[in-house]
N, C-alpha and C positions, 0 to 999 in steps of 0.2 A: 530387536529391542522394543519397549511397549510403554507404555506413558503410566506418569505416577500421578495422582493427582493428589495434595495435599490441601488443607484451608491454610487460611493465612493465619500468619500471626495475632494475635487478637490484638494486639496494641497498633502495630500494622492495620490489621483489616477496619480497626476503627474509624482507621485516617484516613482509608481508600474510601470507606463506607459513607462518611462525612462528604466527602470530593463529590462523590457522584452520586450521593444521594437516593441509595439502594440497598438494604442490607445483604451480607455477602455478595459483592458487586462482583471482585474477580477471586478466583482460583488460582493458585500456584502449581504449575503443570512444569513435570522432570520430566525428562533431563532437561537443565538451563534454567530452571525456577523461572519460568516465564511466565506472567501474570495474563489471564484470559478471561474474559466473560464464563461466571460460571457453568453456562450452559456447554461452553465447548466440550464437556464431558460427553456430551450426546454426541458426539460427531469424530473428535480426537483418533479414537481407533480406525473407523472408517477413513477416515483421509490417509493413515497409515498405510491405509490396504490398497487404496485407489490403483488401478491399474491404469499406467504411463506407454502412452505411443510414442512411438519416434516419430514421429511428424507431429507431437504438440510442440506448442510454443508457448510459452510458461513467462509470465511480465512478473517478477518478484522484488518487495521490497521492503522495507521496515514503511508504516502510515506518514503522508504527508512529506513524501519525496519528490513528486512530480511524478506518479506511479498513473494517474488517471492521462495525463499528459501523454506518456509515453504508449501506453496502452491504444489510444486512438491512433498515434504512430503507425507502431507493429501489426496492429488489423487493418490498417489500410494499405501496407507494403504489402501486408501479406495475403490480400485479395482484390488485387490488379488498381490500385487507386478508385476503388468505388464507392463514392461520395453520396451516391444515392444511397447505397445500403444502408449507410455509416450513417445517413442524414433520417432514415426512416425506421432505424432499428435502434433502441438504446445500447448503449455499450455495457450497460449488468447485462444484456442478455446475450451480446453478442462475444464478449469475454466477461464470464459470471465471476465474479469474487468466490472463493472455493468454502473458505471461513463464513461466509454469510451468514447463513443460519445462527451462528453464534453471535454476531454479533447483533442481528435484530432478532433474537430470540422472544422478545413480548412484542414483537410487531409482525403478525401475520399480513397485516395486509403487504407489508414490505417483502415479504416473503412470496405471497402467491403472486404478486407482479412480477418477479424475479423468475420464477418457477412456473409461470403463467396457470398459477390456479391450480398447478398439480402437487397433489400431498407428497411432496418427496423434500428433502435436503437441497442445501447448495452442495452437497458430495455427489448425491444421485443426479443432481440436474448437468452437473460436469461432468461422470460419467456417462451420461446420454447423449453426449454430445457427438454432430459428427465430426469426421476429421475432414481434413484439420484441426485439430482444436486450439483457443486462444481461451488461456486460462489465467485469472490473476488472483496473485497470493501473496499476503503480508508474515506469512507464519514463518519463525527462523528453520533454519536448515534440518535441525534436528525432527520440527513435526512436520516436516511435508513428506510425500508418497516414500515407502521404502524403495521402492524400482528409481526413483530421481536417479542415485548412483551408478547404476546398471544400465537403464537403457537409455542414459542420456539424452533427454529432450534440449531442443532448443531452448536457453533460460536467458531472460534479459533483466539484469539487475539494475537499481537507480537507486541512486544514492545522495545524501545532501549533508551541506553540513548541518549539526546537531542544532548551532543557535536559530537559525532560521526555520528549521523543522519544530522546535522546542514550541516556538510560537504559533506556526500553523496546528501544529497536534491541540495545543489548547483550545484553538477558536472548533476545530473539529470533535474537540468532546465536548464542547458546548452545544456545539448542532444535532451531535447525533446521541452524545449521552445523558444530555440535559443537564450536565453539570453546574455548579453555580459557586464552586471556588474562584479563588484569584488567582491569574497566571504565576504570581512567588509560590502558591502553595502547590500549583502543578507541575511548575519546576523543580521542587523539593523530591515529590515522587518522581519527577523522569529523573533526579537526578542519581535516587539513591534503586536507581535501574526497578521503580513498582512502576511505570506505566504500562497499559496493556500493551501488549507485545512485546514488552523490554525483556532484556535488556537491550538499549540498539545497540551500545556498541558490540558486542557478542555478535547479534545478529549481522551486522554489516561485515566485521571480520571473516564469519564464516563463509561468505560469498566470495569477500575479496582474496581467499588463501586460494579461492578456485578459479580465480580471474584467469591465468591461462589455462585451462580447460580448453578445448574447439569450439565445445557447444555452451558455451559461457561466456557474455558478452558483458563487463560491467560498464555502466554508465552513471556520469554526474549529473543531478541536476546542473550545475552551473555553467558547463559544458553545452548543455541543450540550449540554456538561455542565449550564452553568448555566441556560438557557432551552431545554430540549427543545421544551416544547410550540409554543414559538416558532417554531424552526426547522423541527418537521414541517409546520407549516403554510406555513413560508419554500418548504419543498422541493414541496409538493404542487402550491402555485401554480406556481411555476418546470418542473413535469413536466405541467403541462395537467390534473390533474385532474378528472372532468369533472364533479363537483360538488364542492361544501364539503363538507369533512370537519365531522361533530357535534364537542359537547365529549367526548361517549364516546367517538368513537372514536379522537379524539388520546390519551383519557387510557387508555385499552388500548393501543393501540400505545406510546405512552410505557415501559405498565407491562411490555408485553413485552420493551423495549427498556435495562431497566434492568441495571444491569453485571453483580450475581449471577446473574441471570438468561440474562445473554448469555454467563458463564462457566460457568455446570451444564447450557447448550443444545449438545449434541452437534451438531446442525444446522448450529452456525456457529463453532463453538471449536475447527475444525479437528481434533477427538477422532475422528474417522474414520479419517482420514489417519493419525494419530498411532498409532491400533492397527494399521494396514496398513505401517506403516512400520518396518524391519529398522534405520534409523538413529538414530529419535528416540526409541524406547522407553525406554531410559537416562534421558534428559531429562524424562521426563514428569513430575517433578514441576517444573518449571520450564514455569508455564502459557502458553498462548501468547496468551489473554486474561489480564494479568495485575491490578494495581491499578486503573489509569485515573484517580489522583489528578492533581491540577493540583498542583503544587509539590511531586513527591515527589523531585523532583532534588535539594531539599533533605538528604535522609536520602542521599547517594550523592556528592554532589560539595564538596570541600573550598572554602575560603574561595578560595584560587589558584586551584585551577580554575575556580570560578563565575567569577572574574575574567577569564581567560582566554574564556570563552563570551561574554562581556559584548563585550571588545574584539573577536572576532569575528563575533557580532553586530551591533556598531553599525558595522565596516567593511563588512559586506553589505547590511543592512537598512535604515539610518539614510537619511534623504531618501525612502526609497522610498515611504511611507505605510504600509506593511505592519507591524501592531506588534501585540505578542503578549501572553499575563497570561499572569505567573509565578506566582502565587498564590491 
């Protein structure tokens, strides 16, 4: 399989460029009609050819599903609950984002921070990690390394209800992509499957259908919020942690993962990257880790918009068995 890149249809392209404030902001990547930042062309093939190792642990998700939260839990479980290293080494270096070079393609200071000022891409950075590697990625299944389906490393996938996800993604786009469009405009783009990394439904369902593979653990954000100790033990078992965690260890990890502490923790909330980025300093009031509430969508969506989401969700998820919690 190879990747094909297509220029976005001019009418759609003008709409996306107006929202993202940049000409030729996104490119259509196939298979899957996935909208990606234009600089994805520079690393897409390298990602496909990346060698996978059997002891890799991959944190996979559509953006804004709680992957940063899960990422911290997974790294700590795989590294003997080494809180000191987690505190002193930022998450983006411990568990790098595979496609970061495309997301921050115009922000060399961020790339230098993550790659330790070596003139390499985020893909090379992942390639060079010592084993066992912990890798984060938001790409859909068909754009992941080819060896994923043959080597079959451990993969933890995190899903979230589409309404809360859309709210969080809108603010993420304000922070990272410097967008100025309205929430309603973003939702139009999202529901038309044209948001970056979209379409969301195809992304989630490609992993949902693999949920019974022994190397795949499919988690829901809402379960993490409501029963975190149970999820911690589930993840520990999936990762073959050599001994059962004590209640005290689970309690400490859950305390470390409390949402207010994650917000204040510069090792996980992208604060170091923000300080290094000329692009996002002026948006620092928009938090990378925001509210994390289930049902926050009610504060942003009109009844009409909510009904549009309901119809979209029904169209794509009814009869799949994948259900979401909305409040």
